[in-house]
Residue, then its C-alpha position, 0 to 999 in steps of 0.5 A: m494739547a498738541t505741539y506742531a513744528i512748521g517749516d520755513l514760512q518766508g512770508a507765505y501767509a496764505p499757505l500758513m492759514r491753510l495749514v493751521d486750518e488743516l491741523a485744526f490748530e486751537a490756540a487755547h490748547d495747542r502749541l506751535w514751533l516755527v523753525g525760523d525764516l518767518v519773512n522774505r521771498g513770499p508775498d506777505s511777510l507783514a501778515t505772517l509776522r503779525w499773525v505769529h506775533a499775535h499768537r506769541d504766547v503759544i508759539t515758539t520761534v527761533l531766528g532764521n537768516h532771513d529774520l536776521h536780514l530783516l533786523a539788519r535792514a531795520a538797523d540800517p534801512q539804507r543797507r541792502m544785501g541783494r534783493d528782498n521784499l521786506q519794505p512793507v514790514l519796515d514801513a508798517p505802523d507797528a514795525g517798531e513793535l514787531i522788530d523789537w519782538l523779533r530781536t528777542r527771539p532765541l537762536i535755539y530752544h530746547d524742550p526736555a519734555l519733548d526731548a527736542v531742540l529747535v534751531h533754524a539751520g543745525i548744530p555745528p560739528g564739535w558742539d554739544l547741546e550745552t555749547a550750542a545753548r551757551e553760544a546762542r545765549a551770548v548772541e541773544a544777549v546782544l540782540s536784545g540789548p542796546e547794542w544790537r544795531d552794532l552787531m547787525a552792522v557786522l553781521y554779514g560774512d562767511q568768516p570765521d568758518r571754523w569754531s575755536p574756543a579762542l574766538s572772541g568778540y564779533n568773530r565769535l558771535r558771527f560764527t555762532i550766527n552762521a552755524l545756527t542760521r546758515m549752515r548746510f555743508c561742512r568740510a572734513d576739518g569741521s569748517l563751514d561751507m557757506k556757499a553750497k546749497g544743493p541736495p546732500a547727494h550732489g554736494p561738493a567733493g569733500r563736503v558732508p551735511w552737518f548732521e553726518h559729520p563724524d564730529a556731530c555730537w549733539g546726542r540723541t535729542r531730536v534736532v528740529f530744523g529748516h533752512w535746507s529746501a533742497l534737503g526737504l523732509e527728512q526724519r531720523p531718530n534724532l533729526l527732523a528737517l521741515d523746509t519743504g520749499c513753500c516759497w519755491g512752489r512746493a509745500l508747507s509742512a508740519a509735524r506733530l512732535d508729541a506723537p510717537d510717529l511724528p505724523v506730517t501734514r502738508v499743504r501745497c504752495g503756489r510759486g512764490g509761496t501763495 
């Protein structure tokens, strides 16, 4: 049995099918980890979401910011933040089933046997794995419950940008969501810069990647994440970044997590994730 982690899909159904063929993925034996952002930007979010849902017994996926955007659209179809191409998902006859399944996905997943953690964006400075899991569970409890639409109504916003145990209510939940699904750069004081998106070498002055902040304290467990296409593939002893920009015409990548050297398989993507 093999366990593969795959980078951001963002509706790139055709590259996903090419990649699982290249991996010789067998649902009867193998397992997939997906770093989130299953939908949006690419040409076929509906087919992608349906395929992942159909294989849900052998797939572990965490929520990404684009997945949460889909949930926000489902909670209030009249609300749009920028441009998206999610209407085919919302209009599908099985939309209710897909949305209800998606909103019960975790924000973070830890596998002690693989000594690996799956998250979309990362773990903010000052949080160990126990803190990250605890705060994620608080968000997940609301998302999977009857008040999930209320959370989606206050989802957007960059504040608060700094963690404090004194945070409460929706402010605490929003910080957790932003940290785990949107974060890239942090300031020296540990606050999140939610605007900067470029490669680490060209980040704004006074900003560092979250995983290089001096207060990063998740330990030796490998964090498997996506979200940062400008970072691309990055492999370190306790870090594996897998967003290789499929929706921008680059590649969709998978790494085998149960192999010592984490071999990576890639398939090329056309512009727009085709």
